[in-house]
Predicted model as a PDB file, atoms N, CA, C, CB and O in Angstrom, pLDDT in the B-factor column:
MODEL        1                                                                  
ATOM      1  N   ILE A   1      61.860  39.940  -7.679  1.00 94.00           N  
ATOM      2  CA  ILE A   1      62.939  40.931  -8.035  1.00 94.00           C  
ATOM      3  C   ILE A   1      62.169  41.888  -8.861  1.00 94.00           C  
ATOM      4  CB  ILE A   1      64.246  40.297  -8.837  1.00 94.00           C  
ATOM      5  O   ILE A   1      61.445  41.571  -9.805  1.00 94.00           O  
ATOM      6  N   SER A   2      62.391  43.106  -8.416  1.00 96.00           N  
ATOM      7  CA  SER A   2      61.756  44.368  -9.080  1.00 96.00           C  
ATOM      8  C   SER A   2      62.774  45.305  -9.532  1.00 96.00           C  
ATOM      9  CB  SER A   2      60.814  45.139  -8.119  1.00 96.00           C  
ATOM     10  O   SER A   2      63.902  45.368  -9.041  1.00 96.00           O  
ATOM     11  N   GLU A   3      62.281  46.129 -10.612  1.00 95.00           N  
ATOM     12  CA  GLU A   3      63.119  47.158 -11.148  1.00 95.00           C  
ATOM     13  C   GLU A   3      62.478  48.485 -10.794  1.00 95.00           C  
ATOM     14  CB  GLU A   3      63.316  46.997 -12.676  1.00 95.00           C  
ATOM     15  O   GLU A   3      61.256  48.614 -10.870  1.00 95.00           O  
ATOM     16  N   ILE A   4      63.247  49.445 -10.422  1.00 95.00           N  
ATOM     17  CA  ILE A   4      62.760  50.831 -10.204  1.00 95.00           C  
ATOM     18  C   ILE A   4      62.693  51.484 -11.435  1.00 95.00           C  
ATOM     19  CB  ILE A   4      63.596  51.622  -9.285  1.00 95.00           C  
ATOM     20  O   ILE A   4      63.659  51.470 -12.198  1.00 95.00           O  
ATOM     21  N   THR A   5      61.586  52.091 -11.721  1.00 93.00           N  
ATOM     22  CA  THR A   5      61.376  52.690 -13.105  1.00 93.00           C  
ATOM     23  C   THR A   5      61.314  54.203 -13.009  1.00 93.00           C  
ATOM     24  CB  THR A   5      60.036  52.150 -13.780  1.00 93.00           C  
ATOM     25  O   THR A   5      61.199  54.875 -14.034  1.00 93.00           O  
ATOM     26  N   GLY A   6      61.380  54.711 -11.909  1.00 94.00           N  
ATOM     27  CA  GLY A   6      61.323  56.290 -11.725  1.00 94.00           C  
ATOM     28  C   GLY A   6      60.723  56.729 -10.411  1.00 94.00           C  
ATOM     29  O   GLY A   6      60.558  56.018  -9.420  1.00 94.00           O  
ATOM     30  N   MET A   7      60.418  58.020 -10.551  1.00 96.00           N  
ATOM     31  CA  MET A   7      59.880  58.676  -9.206  1.00 96.00           C  
ATOM     32  C   MET A   7      58.644  59.460  -9.676  1.00 96.00           C  
ATOM     33  CB  MET A   7      61.036  59.740  -8.413  1.00 96.00           C  
ATOM     34  O   MET A   7      58.612  59.967 -10.798  1.00 96.00           O  
ATOM     35  N   GLU A   8      57.638  59.552  -8.810  1.00 96.00           N  
ATOM     36  CA  GLU A   8      56.546  60.250  -9.016  1.00 96.00           C  
ATOM     37  C   GLU A   8      56.426  61.216  -7.720  1.00 96.00           C  
ATOM     38  CB  GLU A   8      55.348  59.287  -9.268  1.00 96.00           C  
ATOM     39  O   GLU A   8      55.781  60.832  -6.744  1.00 96.00           O  
ATOM     40  N   GLY A   9      56.980  62.312  -7.736  1.00 97.00           N  
ATOM     41  CA  GLY A   9      57.153  63.153  -6.544  1.00 97.00           C  
ATOM     42  C   GLY A   9      58.052  62.475  -5.721  1.00 97.00           C  
ATOM     43  O   GLY A   9      59.151  62.183  -6.192  1.00 97.00           O  
ATOM     44  N   GLU A  10      57.753  62.151  -4.485  1.00 97.00           N  
ATOM     45  CA  GLU A  10      58.591  61.414  -3.554  1.00 97.00           C  
ATOM     46  C   GLU A  10      58.347  59.934  -3.478  1.00 97.00           C  
ATOM     47  CB  GLU A  10      58.429  61.965  -2.239  1.00 97.00           C  
ATOM     48  O   GLU A  10      58.886  59.235  -2.620  1.00 97.00           O  
ATOM     49  N   THR A  11      57.546  59.481  -4.367  1.00 97.00           N  
ATOM     50  CA  THR A  11      57.186  58.031  -4.408  1.00 97.00           C  
ATOM     51  C   THR A  11      58.060  57.320  -5.402  1.00 97.00           C  
ATOM     52  CB  THR A  11      55.685  57.821  -4.782  1.00 97.00           C  
ATOM     53  O   THR A  11      58.255  57.772  -6.531  1.00 97.00           O  
ATOM     54  N   ILE A  12      58.577  56.211  -4.966  1.00 97.00           N  
ATOM     55  CA  ILE A  12      59.482  55.327  -5.909  1.00 97.00           C  
ATOM     56  C   ILE A  12      58.455  54.489  -6.738  1.00 97.00           C  
ATOM     57  CB  ILE A  12      60.584  54.276  -5.026  1.00 97.00           C  
ATOM     58  O   ILE A  12      57.561  53.875  -6.156  1.00 97.00           O  
ATOM     59  N   CYS A  13      58.586  54.462  -8.135  1.00 96.00           N  
ATOM     60  CA  CYS A  13      57.802  53.659  -8.915  1.00 96.00           C  
ATOM     61  C   CYS A  13      58.702  52.317  -9.314  1.00 96.00           C  
ATOM     62  CB  CYS A  13      57.294  54.519 -10.177  1.00 96.00           C  
ATOM     63  O   CYS A  13      59.893  52.356  -9.624  1.00 96.00           O  
ATOM     64  N   MET A  14      57.971  51.257  -9.248  1.00 95.00           N  
ATOM     65  CA  MET A  14      58.789  49.990  -9.717  1.00 95.00           C  
ATOM     66  C   MET A  14      57.740  49.032 -10.217  1.00 95.00           C  
ATOM     67  CB  MET A  14      59.712  49.264  -8.482  1.00 95.00           C  
ATOM     68  O   MET A  14      56.543  49.158  -9.961  1.00 95.00           O  
ATOM     69  N   HIS A  15      58.256  48.076 -10.941  1.00 93.00           N  
ATOM     70  CA  HIS A  15      57.478  46.881 -11.413  1.00 93.00           C  
ATOM     71  C   HIS A  15      58.184  45.537 -11.157  1.00 93.00           C  
ATOM     72  CB  HIS A  15      57.203  47.008 -12.921  1.00 93.00           C  
ATOM     73  O   HIS A  15      59.405  45.432 -11.269  1.00 93.00           O  
ATOM     74  N   ASP A  16      57.469  44.623 -10.847  1.00 95.00           N  
ATOM     75  CA  ASP A  16      57.990  43.258 -10.660  1.00 95.00           C  
ATOM     76  C   ASP A  16      58.428  42.572 -12.030  1.00 95.00           C  
ATOM     77  CB  ASP A  16      56.883  42.390  -9.955  1.00 95.00           C  
ATOM     78  O   ASP A  16      57.793  42.627 -13.083  1.00 95.00           O  
ATOM     79  N   ILE A  17      59.590  41.940 -11.823  1.00 94.00           N  
ATOM     80  CA  ILE A  17      60.140  41.218 -13.040  1.00 94.00           C  
ATOM     81  C   ILE A  17      59.818  39.718 -12.698  1.00 94.00           C  
ATOM     82  CB  ILE A  17      61.835  41.499 -13.300  1.00 94.00           C  
ATOM     83  O   ILE A  17      59.248  39.005 -13.524  1.00 94.00           O  
ATOM     84  N   PHE A  18      60.179  39.279 -11.518  1.00 93.00           N  
ATOM     85  CA  PHE A  18      60.005  37.987 -10.962  1.00 93.00           C  
ATOM     86  C   PHE A  18      59.302  38.003  -9.573  1.00 93.00           C  
ATOM     87  CB  PHE A  18      61.337  37.330 -10.866  1.00 93.00           C  
ATOM     88  O   PHE A  18      59.469  38.985  -8.850  1.00 93.00           O  
ATOM     89  N   ARG A  19      58.577  37.037  -9.193  1.00 95.00           N  
ATOM     90  CA  ARG A  19      57.901  37.090  -7.862  1.00 95.00           C  
ATOM     91  C   ARG A  19      57.667  35.723  -7.391  1.00 95.00           C  
ATOM     92  CB  ARG A  19      56.569  37.855  -7.906  1.00 95.00           C  
ATOM     93  O   ARG A  19      57.574  34.812  -8.213  1.00 95.00           O  
ATOM     94  N   PHE A  20      57.560  35.497  -6.085  1.00 95.00           N  
ATOM     95  CA  PHE A  20      57.181  34.287  -5.439  1.00 95.00           C  
ATOM     96  C   PHE A  20      55.792  34.397  -5.018  1.00 95.00           C  
ATOM     97  CB  PHE A  20      58.055  33.970  -4.295  1.00 95.00           C  
ATOM     98  O   PHE A  20      55.440  35.340  -4.309  1.00 95.00           O  
ATOM     99  N   ARG A  21      54.955  33.471  -5.418  1.00 95.00           N  
ATOM    100  CA  ARG A  21      53.511  33.439  -4.974  1.00 95.00           C  
ATOM    101  C   ARG A  21      53.475  32.283  -4.006  1.00 95.00           C  
ATOM    102  CB  ARG A  21      52.428  33.242  -6.218  1.00 95.00           C  
ATOM    103  O   ARG A  21      53.652  31.123  -4.379  1.00 95.00           O  
ATOM    104  N   GLN A  22      53.224  32.649  -2.667  1.00 96.00           N  
ATOM    105  CA  GLN A  22      53.159  31.602  -1.660  1.00 96.00           C  
ATOM    106  C   GLN A  22      51.686  30.982  -1.647  1.00 96.00           C  
ATOM    107  CB  GLN A  22      53.562  32.206  -0.221  1.00 96.00           C  
ATOM    108  O   GLN A  22      50.651  31.648  -1.621  1.00 96.00           O  
ATOM    109  N   THR A  23      51.768  29.724  -1.667  1.00 95.00           N  
ATOM    110  CA  THR A  23      50.498  29.061  -1.712  1.00 95.00           C  
ATOM    111  C   THR A  23      50.089  28.410  -0.302  1.00 95.00           C  
ATOM    112  CB  THR A  23      50.560  27.983  -2.823  1.00 95.00           C  
ATOM    113  O   THR A  23      48.963  27.960  -0.092  1.00 95.00           O  
ATOM    114  N   GLY A  24      51.083  28.411   0.599  1.00 97.00           N  
ATOM    115  CA  GLY A  24      50.872  27.704   1.906  1.00 97.00           C  
ATOM    116  C   GLY A  24      52.198  27.594   2.751  1.00 97.00           C  
ATOM    117  O   GLY A  24      53.227  28.230   2.519  1.00 97.00           O  
ATOM    118  N   ILE A  25      52.029  26.782   3.658  1.00 97.00           N  
ATOM    119  CA  ILE A  25      53.257  26.434   4.496  1.00 97.00           C  
ATOM    120  C   ILE A  25      53.320  24.954   4.609  1.00 97.00           C  
ATOM    121  CB  ILE A  25      53.221  27.085   5.957  1.00 97.00           C  
ATOM    122  O   ILE A  25      52.254  24.355   4.746  1.00 97.00           O  
ATOM    123  N   ASP A  26      54.388  24.316   4.571  1.00 96.00           N  
ATOM    124  CA  ASP A  26      54.437  22.812   4.736  1.00 96.00           C  
ATOM    125  C   ASP A  26      54.578  22.414   6.150  1.00 96.00           C  
ATOM    126  CB  ASP A  26      55.590  22.198   3.952  1.00 96.00           C  
ATOM    127  O   ASP A  26      54.633  23.255   7.047  1.00 96.00           O  
ATOM    128  N   GLU A  27      54.635  21.161   6.358  1.00 96.00           N  
ATOM    129  CA  GLU A  27      54.671  20.605   7.811  1.00 96.00           C  
ATOM    130  C   GLU A  27      55.855  21.098   8.589  1.00 96.00           C  
ATOM    131  CB  GLU A  27      54.719  19.037   7.821  1.00 96.00           C  
ATOM    132  O   GLU A  27      55.796  21.124   9.819  1.00 96.00           O  
ATOM    133  N   LYS A  28      56.957  21.501   7.926  1.00 96.00           N  
ATOM    134  CA  LYS A  28      58.236  21.975   8.732  1.00 96.00           C  
ATOM    135  C   LYS A  28      58.109  23.485   8.902  1.00 96.00           C  
ATOM    136  CB  LYS A  28      59.693  21.616   7.937  1.00 96.00           C  
ATOM    137  O   LYS A  28      59.021  24.066   9.489  1.00 96.00           O  
ATOM    138  N   GLY A  29      57.053  24.183   8.440  1.00 96.00           N  
ATOM    139  CA  GLY A  29      56.967  25.567   8.587  1.00 96.00           C  
ATOM    140  C   GLY A  29      57.554  26.357   7.450  1.00 96.00           C  
ATOM    141  O   GLY A  29      57.609  27.579   7.589  1.00 96.00           O  
ATOM    142  N   CYS A  30      58.004  25.802   6.333  1.00 97.00           N  
ATOM    143  CA  CYS A  30      58.596  26.444   5.193  1.00 97.00           C  
ATOM    144  C   CYS A  30      57.492  26.858   4.149  1.00 97.00           C  
ATOM    145  CB  CYS A  30      59.645  25.490   4.553  1.00 97.00           C  
ATOM    146  O   CYS A  30      56.480  26.198   3.913  1.00 97.00           O  
ATOM    147  N   ALA A  31      57.793  27.888   3.642  1.00 97.00           N  
ATOM    148  CA  ALA A  31      56.765  28.472   2.643  1.00 97.00           C  
ATOM    149  C   ALA A  31      56.718  27.478   1.336  1.00 97.00           C  
ATOM    150  CB  ALA A  31      57.230  30.097   2.171  1.00 97.00           C  
ATOM    151  O   ALA A  31      57.704  26.943   0.829  1.00 97.00           O  
ATOM    152  N   LYS A  32      55.518  27.364   0.953  1.00 96.00           N  
ATOM    153  CA  LYS A  32      55.269  26.570  -0.229  1.00 96.00           C  
ATOM    154  C   LYS A  32      54.861  27.516  -1.373  1.00 96.00           C  
ATOM    155  CB  LYS A  32      54.168  25.493   0.044  1.00 96.00           C  
ATOM    156  O   LYS A  32      54.271  28.546  -1.047  1.00 96.00           O  
ATOM    157  N   GLY A  33      55.095  27.296  -2.619  1.00 96.00           N  
ATOM    158  CA  GLY A  33      54.645  28.096  -3.598  1.00 96.00           C  
ATOM    159  C   GLY A  33      55.483  27.954  -4.847  1.00 96.00           C  
ATOM    160  O   GLY A  33      56.234  26.991  -5.000  1.00 96.00           O  
ATOM    161  N   GLN A  34      55.351  28.915  -5.738  1.00 95.00           N  
ATOM    162  CA  GLN A  34      56.053  28.906  -6.988  1.00 95.00           C  
ATOM    163  C   GLN A  34      56.519  30.324  -7.474  1.00 95.00           C  
ATOM    164  CB  GLN A  34      55.163  28.274  -8.018  1.00 95.00           C  
ATOM    165  O   GLN A  34      55.866  31.333  -7.208  1.00 95.00           O  
ATOM    166  N   PHE A  35      57.629  30.348  -8.168  1.00 93.00           N  
ATOM    167  CA  PHE A  35      58.136  31.540  -8.830  1.00 93.00           C  
ATOM    168  C   PHE A  35      57.376  31.825 -10.097  1.00 93.00           C  
ATOM    169  CB  PHE A  35      59.604  31.396  -9.133  1.00 93.00           C  
ATOM    170  O   PHE A  35      57.012  30.916 -10.842  1.00 93.00           O  
ATOM    171  N   GLU A  36      57.140  33.105 -10.335  1.00 94.00           N  
ATOM    172  CA  GLU A  36      56.513  33.556 -11.572  1.00 94.00           C  
ATOM    173  C   GLU A  36      57.346  34.572 -12.283  1.00 94.00           C  
ATOM    174  CB  GLU A  36      55.162  34.123 -11.299  1.00 94.00           C  
ATOM    175  O   GLU A  36      57.942  35.436 -11.641  1.00 94.00           O  
ATOM    176  N   ILE A  37      57.407  34.503 -13.544  1.00 93.00           N  
ATOM    177  CA  ILE A  37      57.878  35.625 -14.362  1.00 93.00           C  
ATOM    178  C   ILE A  37      56.857  36.406 -14.803  1.00 93.00           C  
ATOM    179  CB  ILE A  37      58.614  35.232 -15.469  1.00 93.00           C  
ATOM    180  O   ILE A  37      55.950  35.888 -15.454  1.00 93.00           O  
ATOM    181  N   CYS A  38      56.855  37.717 -14.525  1.00 92.00           N  
ATOM    182  CA  CYS A  38      55.748  38.665 -14.618  1.00 92.00           C  
ATOM    183  C   CYS A  38      55.412  39.181 -16.085  1.00 92.00           C  
ATOM    184  CB  CYS A  38      56.084  39.852 -13.732  1.00 92.00           C  
ATOM    185  O   CYS A  38      54.394  39.835 -16.310  1.00 92.00           O  
ATOM    186  N   GLY A  39      56.372  38.829 -17.106  1.00 91.00           N  
ATOM    187  CA  GLY A  39      56.077  39.282 -18.308  1.00 91.00           C  
ATOM    188  C   GLY A  39      56.520  40.731 -18.732  1.00 91.00           C  
ATOM    189  O   GLY A  39      56.118  41.318 -19.737  1.00 91.00           O  
ATOM    190  N   VAL A  40      57.337  41.169 -17.883  1.00 90.00           N  
ATOM    191  CA  VAL A  40      57.982  42.514 -18.052  1.00 90.00           C  
ATOM    192  C   VAL A  40      59.336  42.551 -18.410  1.00 90.00           C  
ATOM    193  CB  VAL A  40      57.894  43.257 -16.908  1.00 90.00           C  
ATOM    194  O   VAL A  40      60.156  42.158 -17.580  1.00 90.00           O  
ATOM    195  N   VAL A  41      59.757  43.007 -19.640  1.00 90.00           N  
ATOM    196  CA  VAL A  41      61.263  43.111 -19.930  1.00 90.00           C  
ATOM    197  C   VAL A  41      61.893  44.312 -19.254  1.00 90.00           C  
ATOM    198  CB  VAL A  41      61.534  43.221 -21.476  1.00 90.00           C  
ATOM    199  O   VAL A  41      61.526  45.477 -19.407  1.00 90.00           O  
ATOM    200  N   PRO A  42      62.832  43.912 -18.530  1.00 91.00           N  
ATOM    201  CA  PRO A  42      63.575  45.094 -17.735  1.00 91.00           C  
ATOM    202  C   PRO A  42      64.034  46.141 -18.664  1.00 91.00           C  
ATOM    203  CB  PRO A  42      64.875  44.585 -16.918  1.00 91.00           C  
ATOM    204  O   PRO A  42      64.494  45.845 -19.767  1.00 91.00           O  
ATOM    205  N   ARG A  43      63.921  47.372 -18.246  1.00 90.00           N  
ATOM    206  CA  ARG A  43      64.475  48.463 -18.980  1.00 90.00           C  
ATOM    207  C   ARG A  43      65.915  48.503 -19.107  1.00 90.00           C  
ATOM    208  CB  ARG A  43      64.075  49.636 -18.426  1.00 90.00           C  
ATOM    209  O   ARG A  43      66.423  49.066 -20.076  1.00 90.00           O  
ATOM    210  N   ILE A  44      66.653  47.923 -18.161  1.00 89.00           N  
ATOM    211  CA  ILE A  44      68.054  47.870 -18.052  1.00 89.00           C  
ATOM    212  C   ILE A  44      68.646  46.795 -19.052  1.00 89.00           C  
ATOM    213  CB  ILE A  44      68.430  47.568 -16.591  1.00 89.00           C  
ATOM    214  O   ILE A  44      69.866  46.773 -19.213  1.00 89.00           O  
ATOM    215  N   LEU A  45      67.846  45.918 -19.719  1.00 88.00           N  
ATOM    216  CA  LEU A  45      68.406  44.911 -20.590  1.00 88.00           C  
ATOM    217  C   LEU A  45      69.311  45.482 -21.680  1.00 88.00           C  
ATOM    218  CB  LEU A  45      67.305  44.134 -21.214  1.00 88.00           C  
ATOM    219  O   LEU A  45      70.301  44.792 -21.920  1.00 88.00           O  
ATOM    220  N   PRO A  46      69.167  46.628 -22.402  1.00 90.00           N  
ATOM    221  CA  PRO A  46      70.007  47.047 -23.355  1.00 90.00           C  
ATOM    222  C   PRO A  46      71.335  47.435 -22.731  1.00 90.00           C  
ATOM    223  CB  PRO A  46      69.398  48.118 -24.101  1.00 90.00           C  
ATOM    224  O   PRO A  46      72.358  47.249 -23.390  1.00 90.00           O  
ATOM    225  N   LYS A  47      71.406  47.972 -21.487  1.00 91.00           N  
ATOM    226  CA  LYS A  47      72.779  48.320 -20.826  1.00 91.00           C  
ATOM    227  C   LYS A  47      73.519  47.028 -20.412  1.00 91.00           C  
ATOM    228  CB  LYS A  47      72.577  49.262 -19.491  1.00 91.00           C  
ATOM    229  O   LYS A  47      74.745  46.931 -20.463  1.00 91.00           O  
ATOM    230  N   LEU A  48      72.706  46.057 -20.004  1.00 89.00           N  
ATOM    231  CA  LEU A  48      73.394  44.703 -19.768  1.00 89.00           C  
ATOM    232  C   LEU A  48      74.010  44.166 -20.971  1.00 89.00           C  
ATOM    233  CB  LEU A  48      72.427  43.656 -19.253  1.00 89.00           C  
ATOM    234  O   LEU A  48      75.135  43.665 -20.976  1.00 89.00           O  
ATOM    235  N   LYS A  49      73.259  44.276 -21.993  1.00 90.00           N  
ATOM    236  CA  LYS A  49      73.760  43.656 -23.314  1.00 90.00           C  
ATOM    237  C   LYS A  49      75.144  44.429 -23.743  1.00 90.00           C  
ATOM    238  CB  LYS A  49      72.546  43.827 -24.558  1.00 90.00           C  
ATOM    239  O   LYS A  49      76.137  43.808 -24.123  1.00 90.00           O  
ATOM    240  N   GLU A  50      75.091  45.837 -23.637  1.00 94.00           N  
ATOM    241  CA  GLU A  50      76.373  46.550 -23.845  1.00 94.00           C  
ATOM    242  C   GLU A  50      77.677  46.098 -23.046  1.00 94.00           C  
ATOM    243  CB  GLU A  50      76.118  47.954 -23.516  1.00 94.00           C  
ATOM    244  O   GLU A  50      78.833  46.214 -23.454  1.00 94.00           O  
ATOM    245  N   ARG A  51      77.295  45.596 -21.912  1.00 95.00           N  
ATOM    246  CA  ARG A  51      78.285  45.179 -20.953  1.00 95.00           C  
ATOM    247  C   ARG A  51      78.622  43.702 -20.967  1.00 95.00           C  
ATOM    248  CB  ARG A  51      77.837  45.545 -19.631  1.00 95.00           C  
ATOM    249  O   ARG A  51      79.358  43.204 -20.116  1.00 95.00           O  
ATOM    250  N   GLY A  52      78.099  43.053 -21.893  1.00 94.00           N  
ATOM    251  CA  GLY A  52      78.331  41.615 -22.178  1.00 94.00           C  
ATOM    252  C   GLY A  52      77.446  40.641 -21.567  1.00 94.00           C  
ATOM    253  O   GLY A  52      77.703  39.443 -21.687  1.00 94.00           O  
ATOM    254  N   ALA A  53      76.434  41.035 -20.926  1.00 91.00           N  
ATOM    255  CA  ALA A  53      75.486  40.154 -20.308  1.00 91.00           C  
ATOM    256  C   ALA A  53      74.408  39.941 -21.238  1.00 91.00           C  
ATOM    257  CB  ALA A  53      74.976  40.671 -19.017  1.00 91.00           C  
ATOM    258  O   ALA A  53      73.559  40.817 -21.401  1.00 91.00           O  
ATOM    259  N   MET A  54      74.371  38.774 -21.904  1.00 87.00           N  
ATOM    260  CA  MET A  54      73.293  38.497 -23.017  1.00 87.00           C  
ATOM    261  C   MET A  54      72.152  37.615 -22.373  1.00 87.00           C  
ATOM    262  CB  MET A  54      73.972  37.670 -24.368  1.00 87.00           C  
ATOM    263  O   MET A  54      72.274  36.419 -22.108  1.00 87.00           O  
ATOM    264  N   LEU A  55      71.064  38.358 -22.166  1.00 87.00           N  
ATOM    265  CA  LEU A  55      69.817  37.796 -21.648  1.00 87.00           C  
ATOM    266  C   LEU A  55      68.820  37.783 -22.795  1.00 87.00           C  
ATOM    267  CB  LEU A  55      69.270  38.618 -20.417  1.00 87.00           C  
ATOM    268  O   LEU A  55      68.592  38.855 -23.355  1.00 87.00           O  
ATOM    269  N   PRO A  56      68.235  36.741 -23.178  1.00 85.00           N  
ATOM    270  CA  PRO A  56      67.281  36.721 -24.266  1.00 85.00           C  
ATOM    271  C   PRO A  56      65.977  37.398 -23.783  1.00 85.00           C  
ATOM    272  CB  PRO A  56      67.021  35.248 -24.754  1.00 85.00           C  
ATOM    273  O   PRO A  56      65.504  37.100 -22.686  1.00 85.00           O  
ATOM    274  N   PRO A  57      65.414  38.275 -24.567  1.00 78.00           N  
ATOM    275  CA  PRO A  57      64.166  39.041 -24.065  1.00 78.00           C  
ATOM    276  C   PRO A  57      63.020  38.003 -23.838  1.00 78.00           C  
ATOM    277  CB  PRO A  57      63.672  40.209 -25.171  1.00 78.00           C  
ATOM    278  O   PRO A  57      62.123  38.264 -23.036  1.00 78.00           O  
ATOM    279  N   ASP A  58      63.037  36.919 -24.480  1.00 84.00           N  
ATOM    280  CA  ASP A  58      61.827  36.010 -24.432  1.00 84.00           C  
ATOM    281  C   ASP A  58      61.976  35.234 -23.005  1.00 84.00           C  
ATOM    282  CB  ASP A  58      61.793  34.903 -25.802  1.00 84.00           C  
ATOM    283  O   ASP A  58      61.039  34.546 -22.599  1.00 84.00           O  
ATOM    284  N   MET A  59      63.118  35.358 -22.298  1.00 87.00           N  
ATOM    285  CA  MET A  59      63.051  34.710 -20.984  1.00 87.00           C  
ATOM    286  C   MET A  59      62.168  35.417 -19.865  1.00 87.00           C  
ATOM    287  CB  MET A  59      64.454  34.590 -20.482  1.00 87.00           C  
ATOM    288  O   MET A  59      61.939  34.996 -18.731  1.00 87.00           O  
ATOM    289  N   PHE A  60      61.755  36.530 -20.428  1.00 89.00           N  
ATOM    290  CA  PHE A  60      60.804  37.376 -19.464  1.00 89.00           C  
ATOM    291  C   PHE A  60      59.308  37.171 -19.845  1.00 89.00           C  
ATOM    292  CB  PHE A  60      61.147  39.018 -19.562  1.00 89.00           C  
ATOM    293  O   PHE A  60      58.434  37.867 -19.329  1.00 89.00           O  
ATOM    294  N   ARG A  61      59.040  36.224 -20.739  1.00 88.00           N  
ATOM    295  CA  ARG A  61      57.614  36.061 -21.017  1.00 88.00           C  
ATOM    296  C   ARG A  61      56.864  35.434 -19.713  1.00 88.00           C  
ATOM    297  CB  ARG A  61      57.435  35.101 -22.331  1.00 88.00           C  
ATOM    298  O   ARG A  61      57.468  34.800 -18.847  1.00 88.00           O  
ATOM    299  N   THR A  62      55.699  35.654 -19.696  1.00 83.00           N  
ATOM    300  CA  THR A  62      54.897  35.306 -18.473  1.00 83.00           C  
ATOM    301  C   THR A  62      54.778  33.858 -18.454  1.00 83.00           C  
ATOM    302  CB  THR A  62      53.476  35.967 -18.442  1.00 83.00           C  
ATOM    303  O   THR A  62      54.297  33.224 -19.393  1.00 83.00           O  
ATOM    304  N   MET A  63      55.292  33.248 -17.202  1.00 83.00           N  
ATOM    305  CA  MET A  63      55.053  31.872 -17.013  1.00 83.00           C  
ATOM    306  C   MET A  63      55.412  31.560 -15.433  1.00 83.00           C  
ATOM    307  CB  MET A  63      55.955  31.000 -18.092  1.00 83.00           C  
ATOM    308  O   MET A  63      55.905  32.397 -14.677  1.00 83.00           O  
ATOM    309  N   VAL A  64      55.114  30.357 -15.113  1.00 84.00           N  
ATOM    310  CA  VAL A  64      55.235  29.909 -13.655  1.00 84.00           C  
ATOM    311  C   VAL A  64      56.456  28.954 -13.750  1.00 84.00           C  
ATOM    312  CB  VAL A  64      53.808  29.127 -13.027  1.00 84.00           C  
ATOM    313  O   VAL A  64      56.504  28.129 -14.662  1.00 84.00           O  
ATOM    314  N   ILE A  65      57.435  29.049 -12.832  1.00 79.00           N  
ATOM    315  CA  ILE A  65      58.518  28.128 -12.801  1.00 79.00           C  
ATOM    316  C   ILE A  65      58.214  27.311 -11.613  1.00 79.00           C  
ATOM    317  CB  ILE A  65      59.921  28.802 -12.747  1.00 79.00           C  
ATOM    318  O   ILE A  65      57.985  27.780 -10.498  1.00 79.00           O  
ATOM    319  N   LYS A  66      58.226  25.944 -11.946  1.00 71.00           N  
ATOM    320  CA  LYS A  66      57.828  24.902 -10.775  1.00 71.00           C  
ATOM    321  C   LYS A  66      59.107  24.195 -10.435  1.00 71.00           C  
ATOM    322  CB  LYS A  66      56.634  23.741 -11.233  1.00 71.00           C  
ATOM    323  O   LYS A  66      59.119  23.328  -9.561  1.00 71.00           O  
TER     324      LYS A  66                                                      
ENDMDL                                                                          
END                                                                             
């Protein structure tokens, strides 16, 4: 999951908030890996809070979700 942060000319700028890091493929042909939190607090967080969506900023600290 990425957030668009702006434009540089005609180039869209963005940063990852969550990502899946693939480590291989299992015997059924499915991706193996883990989800990672990239440590970036989304810029939209204050707007979400204004609209009643309370997400704690510390949920965006860098970590691997297994």
